[in-house]
N, C-alpha and C positions, 0 to 999 in steps of 0.2 A: 504494500500500500504506500502510495506516495505521501510525502509530508504535506500537512495541511497548512495553508497560508494564514498566518496570524500577525496582525499588527501589534507593535509593542513600543513602549517608551525606550528610546535608545540607551539610556543610562542603565536600564535593567540588564542589558547584554554586556555591560562593561565598557561602553563607549564613554570617553571623558568629555561629556557635554553638560555637566552640571554647572551651576552658577560659580562654583569654586574650582572648576576644571576637573572635578572628580567624577565618580560614577557610583552606581548603586547596584553592581552586578549581583544578581540573584542566582545562587547555586542550583536551586531546584528548577527554576525556569530554564536556565542554560543547560544544566546537566541531564535532567530527566525529561522535561517537556521538549527540549531541543531535539531529542531522538525522534519525535513524532511531528513536531511543528516546524514549518519553514517560517522563521521570524522575519518580518519586514519592519525595520526600525524607523521610527519617526521621532524627531525632537522639534516641536514647533518653535521653541525659543531660539534655537540655533538657526532654524530655517528662515526666520524673519530677520536674521542678521544681528542678533544680540551678542553673539560670540561667547567665548569662555576663556577666562573668568568674565563675569558681568555683574552689574549691580543687581541686588535681590529685588524680587517683585512680591507683591501680595495683593489680595482682593480687598477692595474698599467699597462699601455701600454708601451712596449718597443720593438723596431724593428718590429712593426706591430702586435705583439702578446699581448693579454691581460692575465695577471696572477693575482691570488688572493694571496696577501702576507701580512705579518705583517706591521702595520703602523710604529711601532718603530724599527722593525727588518725585513727589506726587504728580508733577506735570508730565513726567515720562509715562504716558498712557499707551499701552500696546494692545488694548482690547480689540480694536478693529483689525489690526494686523494679524492677530491670532485667529480671528474669525475668518478673515480672508484666506489665510493659509489652509484652514480646515476645508473651506469651499474649493480651493484650488486642488486639494488632494482627494476630493470625493471620488473621481474615477479610480484611483488606486484602492480606496476603501471598498469599492464595489467588488473587488476580487477576493476580499478577505472572508474568513469564516469565523473570526473572533478577534478580540483586541484586549491587550493587557496594559493598563495604565500605571503610572507611578503615583502612589498615594500622596496626599497632602499638597501636591503641586498646584500653584495658582493657575497653571495652564492645563495640566493633565489630571489633576485629582478628580475622581469620579463622584465622590461624596464626602461630606464632613470636612471640607476644606475651610480653613479659618477665613472669615470675612470680618473686616474691621469696620465698625460704625462708631464714629466719634472717638476713635482710638481704642475701643474695646473689642476684643475678638470673640466671635461665636463660631462654632463648628457647624455651619449650616450651608456652606457653598459648594459649588461645582466649578472645576477649572474651566476657563473660557473655551479653550480648544476642545476639551472633553465634552462640554455641554453641546457644542455644535455637532460632534460625532453622534452623541446620544440622540439628538433631535433628528438628524438626517439619516440615521441608520438604525431604525427601531428593531429590525430583525436580528441584527448582529450581536452575538454573545459578547459581552464586555465585562471586565472585572479588574480590580486593582491587585497589585502584587501582595499588598499587606493582607487582604482578605483571603488570598489563596492559602494562607497559613491555617485557615479554618478547614478541617476535613470535609465538612458538609458543603461549604461554599465552593471549595476546590472541585469536589466531585460534580456538583451541579454545573459549574462553568464548563468543565471538560465534556460532560454528557451533552450539554447544549451545543458545544462546538462540533461534536461528531454528528449529532442529528442535523445540524445546519449544513455540514459538509455533505452529508448524504442527500440532502435536499438540493443543494447546488449541483451535485452529480446527476440527480434525477432530471433537473431542468436541462442540463447539458446534453443528456442522452435523448431528449425530446419528450415532453410531457404528453401523456395520454390519459384517458379516463382509467384504463386498466392499471397503468403504472402508478397513478396517484392512489388508487384503492389498495394496491399492493404495498405501497409505502406506508399507508395508514395501518394496514394489518400487521406489518412487521414492527411497528412502533407502538401498537395499542397497549401492550403490557407496560412499556416504559411510561406512557402517558398516565395509565391507571395508577402508577405508584406516586404520581405527583398530584393528580386532581381528577375530577369527574370528566371522563372522556366522551360522554354521551352527546354533548353539544357538537363535537367534531363529527361524530357519526351521523347526526341529523343533518349537518351541513352537506356531507357527502351523499346523503340519500337522494338529493335532488340534482346531482351532477349529470351533465350530458355534454356532448361535443359542442353545443351552442353556448354553454356557459362555463366551460372548463377553465379558462384563464381567470375569470372573475372568482369562481369558487376556490381555485388553487390559491389565489392571493389572500382570500379571507382565511383559508385553512392554515397557511403557514404563519400568518399573523397571530391567529389564536393559539396555534401549537406552541410557538415560541413564548407567548405570554404564559401559558400553562406551565411550561417547563422551567420558568423562573421561580415557580413555587417549589421550595425545598421539599424533597420527598422525605416523609417521616418513616419511622419504624412501622407504625400502624399501616401506612400506605404500602410499604414493602410486604408486610405480613399478608395483607389482602391479596397481593399479586402472587406471593408464594403459595398461598392456599389455593388460589385459582389454578395455578400451574399444577399443583398436586392432584387436582381433580382429573387431569389427563392421564394419571397413572393408576387410578383406582382399580382398574381391572388387571393390572400387571404386577402389583406389589403383594408380597406376602404380608401376613398380619404383623410380623416382627419388623419388616421394612417400613410399613406404614407407621407403626408406633415410633420407630426411630426418627422418621422424617418429621412427624408431628412434634416430637421432643426437641429436635434441632430448631424447628421454626419457633417454638415457644421460647427456647433459649435465646434466640435472636431478638424476639419481642421484648424479653426482659433485660436486654443489654449485656448478656453473658458471653455472646460470641459475635463476631462481625458478620456482615452480610455474605461474605465470601463462603462461609461455612455451609449454610443451607443451599446456596447456589451450586457449590461443588457437589454436594450430595445429589441434588436434582440432576445435574449434568451426568453424574454416574448412572443414575437410573434410566435416563433417556438414551444413553448409549446402548443399553440392553433392551429398551422398549421405545424405539424412536417414534416421534410424532411429527408430521410435516409442519404443522402450525408452530409448534414450539421450536423446532429446528430452524425455521425461517425467522423467528422472532429475535430482535436485538436485545431483549431484556437480559438474557443470561450472559451475553457478551456485548455490552454496549460500546466498548472501546478496547484497545489492546490490554491484555491482562498484565503486561509488564509495567503498566502505570500503577498497579497495586492500589487502586483507589477504593476498592471494596473491602480492604483488609482492616479498615478503621473500626 
């Protein structure tokens, strides 16, 4: 499988583009995710000609508007230049399947960036460049490197990246009614672990050649919205028990009891998700089912990422 194109703040790759000519190289991003992602670096502050080293910037709110200005020289306002750069790079963003921002940055921070009002900071802002990306690319999975330290948020981001990548591949191959229905079927169990999937099913129930493009646009918008909801243990247990039903005629009483026990242990937080998934894979190797075999739920991304071991 080819590497997935992901936008990223340049400093996270070790590029010396920070205000102090330093970097914020992230070992997990470079060492682990780099095995699977083709990183496309962006540094808006360097791109608009600020250079490194450079005077520091921060967000300031005045008269209800947030601007990115110099800390020592408030007249140094780069807000519109950052917005213009984001607009300029929009064609490059269209090729991406995800984006990782540098946290706390007045240009790239995705959330809780300090905003100063009358000299007092509050963590309520979004970096100017990041805000433009979020607004103009609502389907694109985006996250900050700091939040990737949380196992649940990390898994959610990477799951969304792979779903969106498969969607882009589907479009590249040529969208048809059948291919869209197949895509949904293969992702239904993943969706079920996050939220109620019935709305998507109802949307697809009225699909035809005459409205394919319109329905597909609504479908992917709603799918990516649902996948932002962090899957809970309860959601996964619901899916695990659903999958277990496909084995009811094939397992011995002892095997059924063991599987139920493992799922319950997962529900109680005693074992990670990989344990019931591994046991289910074992049983389906002996009793294959075409629907489960084609579903992405048991293998949503490369197992080398070890995201389900938490």
